[in-house]
matplotlib code that plots the C-alpha trace (Angstrom):
import matplotlib.pyplot as plt

x = [-10.6, -11.1, -11.5, -13.5, -13.1, -15.8, -15.9, -13.7, -11.6, -9.0, -5.0, -4.8, -8.1, -6.3, -2.7, -4.4, -6.1, -2.6, -0.9, -3.6, -2.9, 1.2, 0.4, -0.8, 2.0, -0.7, 0.2, -2.5, -2.3, -3.9, -6.0, -7.3, -10.1, -12.3, -15.1, -13.7, -10.6, -9.8, -7.5, -7.0, -5.4, -3.0, -1.1, -1.2, -2.7, -5.8, -7.6, -11.1, -12.2, -10.5, -13.2, -15.5, -12.4, -11.7, -15.1, -15.8, -12.1, -12.9, -13.6, -14.4, -17.6, -17.5, -15.1, -15.6, -14.4, -12.6, -14.4, -11.6, -8.2, -6.2, -6.7, -5.0, -5.9, -9.7, -12.1, -13.9, -10.4, -10.6, -13.8, -12.5, -10.0, -6.3, -4.5, -0.8, 1.6, 4.2, 6.5, 3.6, 1.3, -1.8, -3.1, -6.7, -9.4, -10.9, -7.9, -7.0, -3.3, -1.3, 2.3, 4.0, 7.5, 9.4, 9.1, 13.3, 15.7, 17.9, 19.8, 19.4, 18.2, 15.1, 14.2, 15.4, 12.8, 10.1, 10.0, 9.5, 6.7, 4.4, 5.2, 4.0, 1.5, 0.2, 1.4, 1.4, 4.9, 7.4, 8.5, 11.0, 12.4, 16.3, 16.3, 14.0, 12.4, 12.3, 11.2, 13.9, 17.9, 18.9, 16.8, 17.2, 17.7, 18.2, 20.7, 20.9, 22.1, 22.9, 19.6, 18.3, 20.8, 19.2, 15.6, 16.6, 18.2, 14.5, 12.9, 15.0, 14.5, 10.8, 9.3, 7.6, 8.3, 9.3, 8.4, 10.5, 10.8, 12.8, 13.7, 15.3, 15.3, 19.2, 17.9, 15.9, 17.7, 19.9, 16.5, 15.1, 17.7, 16.6, 13.1, 9.7, 7.6, 8.8, 7.1, 6.6, 6.2, 3.8, 6.3, 7.5, 4.1, 4.5, 8.0, 7.6, 10.8, 10.8, 7.4, 8.5, 11.5, 9.6, 7.2, 10.6, 11.7, 8.4, 8.5, 5.6, 4.8, 2.8, 2.4, 1.0, -1.2, 0.5, -0.1, -2.4, -3.0, -6.5, -7.7, -7.7, -3.7, -2.9, -4.5, -2.7, 0.5, -0.2, -1.2, 2.7, 3.8, 1.2, 2.3, 5.6, 4.4, 4.3, 0.6, 1.9, 1.0, -1.2, -2.6, -2.2, -4.4, -1.9, -4.3, -4.2, -3.1, -6.1, -6.7, -7.4, -4.0, -5.6, -4.3, -0.9, -3.4, -6.8, -7.5, -9.7, -11.5, -13.8, -10.7, -10.0, -14.0, -14.0, -10.7, -12.0, -15.0, -12.9, -10.1, -9.6, -5.9, -5.8, -6.0, -4.5, -4.6, -1.9, -3.5, 0.2, 0.6, -3.1, -3.5, 0.1, -1.4, -0.5, -4.3, -5.6, -4.3, -6.7, -9.7, -8.8, -7.7, -10.9, -12.8, -10.2, -11.5, -15.2, -14.6, -13.0, -9.7, -7.3, -5.2, -3.1, 0.3, 1.0, 4.0, 5.1, 8.4, 9.6, 10.0, 8.2, 9.2, 12.9, 12.1, 14.4, 11.6, 7.7, 7.8, 4.4, 2.5, 4.1, 2.3, 3.8, 4.4, 2.3, -0.6, 0.2, -0.7, -4.0, -5.0, -4.9, -7.6, -10.0, -8.9, -9.6, -13.1, -14.1, -12.6, -14.4, -17.6, -17.4, -16.3, -12.9, -10.5, -7.3, -3.5, -2.5, -4.2, -3.7, -2.4, -4.9, -4.3]
y = [-19.6, -20.5, -24.1, -23.4, -26.1, -27.7, -26.6, -29.3, -30.3, -32.7, -31.8, -34.7, -33.5, -29.4, -31.1, -33.4, -30.5, -28.6, -32.1, -31.8, -28.1, -28.8, -31.7, -29.3, -26.7, -24.0, -23.2, -22.9, -20.2, -21.3, -18.6, -20.1, -17.8, -18.1, -19.8, -21.5, -22.4, -21.1, -22.3, -19.5, -21.4, -19.3, -19.6, -19.1, -22.0, -23.0, -26.1, -25.9, -28.7, -28.3, -26.6, -29.7, -32.1, -30.4, -30.1, -34.2, -34.0, -35.3, -32.1, -30.1, -27.8, -25.9, -24.4, -20.4, -18.7, -15.2, -12.9, -9.8, -10.2, -10.0, -13.3, -13.2, -9.3, -10.0, -10.2, -13.2, -15.3, -13.3, -11.7, -10.9, -7.3, -8.4, -6.5, -5.8, -5.7, -3.3, -3.5, -4.0, -1.4, -3.2, -1.5, -2.2, -3.6, -1.0, 1.0, 4.4, 5.2, 8.1, 8.1, 11.5, 12.7, 14.9, 14.3, 13.6, 13.2, 16.5, 16.5, 14.7, 18.1, 18.1, 14.4, 14.3, 17.2, 16.4, 12.8, 14.3, 16.5, 13.9, 11.2, 14.1, 14.5, 11.2, 9.5, 6.2, 6.1, 8.1, 8.7, 10.1, 9.4, 8.3, 8.0, 9.9, 9.8, 13.5, 14.6, 16.6, 15.3, 18.9, 19.1, 17.2, 13.6, 12.0, 11.0, 7.4, 5.4, 8.1, 9.3, 5.6, 5.7, 9.2, 7.1, 4.2, 6.2, 8.3, 5.2, 4.5, 7.6, 7.6, 4.8, 5.4, 2.5, 3.9, 3.9, 4.9, 4.2, 2.2, 2.9, 0.0, -4.3, -3.8, -1.5, -3.8, -5.4, -2.3, 0.0, -3.6, -3.4, -0.1, 0.2, -0.9, -0.1, -0.3, 2.4, 1.5, 5.2, 7.0, 6.2, 2.5, 1.3, -1.0, -2.0, -5.2, -6.7, -4.3, -5.6, -9.0, -8.2, -6.3, -9.5, -11.9, -10.3, -10.9, -7.4, -5.0, -3.0, 0.4, 0.3, 3.8, 4.1, 5.3, 8.7, 7.6, 3.9, 3.1, 0.5, -2.5, -1.4, -0.6, -3.6, -5.9, -4.4, -5.9, -9.0, -9.1, -8.9, -11.5, -13.6, -14.2, -15.1, -12.2, -11.4, -8.0, -5.3, -1.8, 0.2, 3.8, 6.3, 9.5, 11.2, 11.0, 13.6, 14.9, 17.8, 20.0, 22.0, 24.4, 21.2, 18.9, 16.0, 15.0, 12.7, 10.2, 9.1, 7.0, 5.1, 4.1, 3.2, 1.4, -0.6, -1.4, -2.7, -4.9, -6.0, -7.1, -5.4, -2.2, 1.4, 4.4, 7.9, 10.7, 14.2, 15.7, 14.4, 14.4, 17.9, 19.6, 22.5, 22.2, 23.9, 21.0, 18.5, 18.5, 19.0, 15.6, 14.2, 13.9, 12.9, 10.1, 8.8, 9.0, 7.3, 4.7, 4.3, 2.9, 5.4, 8.1, 9.1, 12.9, 15.1, 17.1, 19.6, 22.1, 24.6, 24.1, 27.2, 25.5, 22.4, 20.8, 19.0, 19.5, 21.9, 23.5, 20.6, 19.8, 20.9, 22.8, 20.3, 22.9, 22.6, 18.6, 18.7, 20.8, 18.6, 15.3, 15.7, 16.3, 13.0, 11.1, 13.1, 11.9, 8.3, 7.8, 9.3, 6.2, 3.6, 3.4, 2.4, 5.5, 3.5, 6.4, 8.6, 12.0, 14.6, 17.0, 20.7]
z = [-10.7, -7.3, -5.8, -2.2, 0.1, 2.4, 6.2, 8.1, 4.7, 5.5, 4.9, 3.0, 0.4, 0.4, -0.7, -3.3, -5.1, -5.1, -6.5, -9.5, -10.5, -10.2, -12.7, -15.1, -14.5, -12.4, -9.4, -6.1, -3.5, -0.3, 1.5, 4.8, 6.4, 9.5, 7.6, 4.4, 2.9, -0.7, -2.9, -6.0, -9.2, -11.2, -14.3, -17.8, -19.2, -17.7, -19.3, -19.8, -18.0, -15.2, -13.1, -13.8, -12.8, -9.5, -8.7, -8.0, -5.3, -2.0, 0.1, -2.6, -2.0, -5.2, -8.1, -9.6, -12.2, -11.0, -13.3, -13.1, -14.9, -11.6, -9.1, -6.1, -5.4, -6.0, -3.2, -5.1, -4.1, -0.4, 0.8, 3.8, 4.6, 4.6, 7.3, 6.7, 9.8, 9.1, 12.4, 14.3, 12.6, 11.5, 7.7, 7.0, 8.6, 9.6, 11.2, 10.2, 10.0, 9.3, 7.5, 7.5, 6.7, 4.4, 0.7, 0.8, 3.5, 3.5, 6.6, 10.3, 11.9, 9.0, 9.2, 13.2, 13.9, 11.7, 12.8, 16.7, 15.5, 13.7, 16.4, 19.1, 16.8, 16.2, 13.4, 12.7, 10.8, 9.2, 5.7, 3.9, 0.8, 0.1, -4.2, -5.2, -9.3, -10.3, -13.8, -14.4, -14.4, -12.5, -9.3, -6.1, -6.4, -2.8, -0.4, -1.0, 1.6, 4.2, 3.8, 4.9, 7.5, 9.2, 8.3, 10.7, 13.1, 13.5, 14.1, 16.7, 18.7, 18.0, 17.8, 14.2, 11.3, 7.9, 4.7, 1.8, -1.8, -3.5, -7.7, -8.9, -8.8, -7.9, -4.4, -3.6, -1.0, 0.3, 1.0, 2.6, 5.1, 7.0, 5.5, 7.1, 4.3, 0.7, -1.6, -5.5, -6.7, -9.7, -11.9, -11.4, -10.9, -14.3, -13.7, -13.7, -12.6, -9.8, -8.9, -8.7, -6.6, -3.7, -3.9, -3.6, -0.8, 1.5, 2.7, 2.9, -0.2, -0.8, -3.9, -5.6, -8.7, -11.9, -13.1, -15.7, -14.8, -14.7, -11.7, -13.5, -14.5, -11.0, -9.3, -12.1, -10.7, -7.2, -8.5, -9.9, -5.9, -4.7, -7.8, -5.9, -2.8, -1.0, 0.6, 2.3, -0.5, 0.2, -2.3, -2.5, -4.7, -5.3, -8.1, -11.6, -14.6, -16.1, -18.2, -15.2, -14.3, -11.3, -8.8, -9.7, -10.3, -9.7, -6.3, -7.3, -4.4, -7.3, -7.1, -3.2, -2.8, -6.4, -5.2, -1.6, -3.5, -5.9, -3.4, -0.2, 0.0, 2.3, 0.3, 2.0, -0.3, -1.0, -0.8, -1.3, -4.2, -5.6, -5.3, -5.4, -2.9, 1.0, 1.9, -0.2, 1.8, 5.0, 3.2, 1.0, 3.9, 5.1, 2.2, 1.9, 4.9, 4.6, 1.6, 3.1, 2.5, 5.5, 6.0, 4.2, 3.3, 4.3, 3.2, 6.3, 6.4, 9.4, 7.1, 3.7, 2.1, 2.1, 1.0, -1.8, -2.7, -2.9, -0.6, -2.1, -1.2, 2.5, 5.4, 8.1, 11.4, 13.0, 10.5, 10.4, 14.5, 13.3, 11.0, 13.2, 15.5, 12.5, 10.8, 14.3, 14.3, 11.3, 11.3, 14.6, 13.2, 10.8, 13.5, 12.6, 15.1, 15.4, 15.8, 18.1, 20.2, 19.2, 22.3, 23.2, 22.1]

ax = plt.figure().add_subplot(projection="3d")
ax.plot(x, y, z, "-o")
ax.set_aspect("equal")
plt.show()
């Protein structure tokens, strides 16, 4: 349920509504917009009479039921786009951000070369895995805190905010000391303890859709983070598992357009995992922007043939640089705002 306050409602009127919610052991999430102030009502047991009860409070314009099972991420609660600030980079609200970097940090030389290359090509943020969830326990699983230190070093030189994955609740504090955006990977989308912990951290969160998750399940996972008082969530469509075996996953552009309609949160795409083939990354990247995505996260490696993780889906630095002007051309045609000017080639 949402409570829409009248324009110019007084603070004591808003507080009176919040106090009544507390009496029912419910939480009120306050959303102040340019045109209206809304209170989202969240709790396990909302009394059936509460809607009519609050409608008579001074300063209340109307009370409405939210039809979706997710409340805080719904456009019914917040019709305007949320803009997430990641160390000065604004994600959402018509911008077009490009996050680029290797699947995993492998060495100082590798991450520094990649960081310089993607910065020079016009990337907005740097990605790199420190802790890697792998299907096989015998594959490279990341360098841990050493990788986090190298990412911080790359940020210091290039100025690019860094994005890296956190895998367990116990690691949140550690990763948050180095990262600017905490990534929740597809395999952890429904790790609810982890979602609550990153929510409590207050850090911006990049939430990837699970391998076989429905859109509703994806948005409910985002709800876990927002329910902890953290509104800084960015969704990421990274491809889902279907019957098709020609590609690693199936890039679901339906999900991009539908998520933009159902939620106020920014939505990125991951065409690298969405296809698993580097030569399919450029066309899917452009299609995702056309479908309404607020940007993308792309895997880039200075020598993909020798990458220790996901080399087949990684763009070379040269191919990434060639893709960037096309991304900005599509974004510009749709009236989107590029975050970084692409150098002339």
